[in-house]
N, C-alpha and C positions, 0 to 999 in steps of 0.2 A: 209548621215547624216539626211536628211529629213525623211527617212523611219523610222529610229530609234526613232526620235522625235514623229512621228505619231503613232508608235506601242505602245509606253508606255501608253498614255491615252486610247487607244482602248482596251488594256489588262485590264485596270481598268473598262472601260465601259462594258466589256463583263461579269463582275460580280466577277472577282478575288478579288478586294478590298472588295467587299461586303461579299464574302464567308470567307475571312481571318478575317474580323472584327467580323462576326458572330461566327466563330470558337473560336476566342480569348475570346469574351464575354461569350460564352457558357462554355468554359473551366474554366474561372474565377468564373462564377456563380455556376458551379458544385463543384468547390473546396470550395467555401464559404458555400455551402449547406452541403457538407460532414463535414466541421468543425462544423457547427451548430448542426448537428446530433450527432457528437461525444460529444459536450458539453452537449447536452440534455441527452445523454446516461450516462455520468459521473454524472450529477446532479440528475438523476433519482434514 
């Protein structure tokens, strides 16, 4: 039981939480950027 409890935070500390967060934010940012480009293209 203790090992599982210790492994969870260490997986986060090794960078997985950081990478997942960056991936999600990057994906959302790219989506909003594509939508903005489409709107500009339609408006042009």
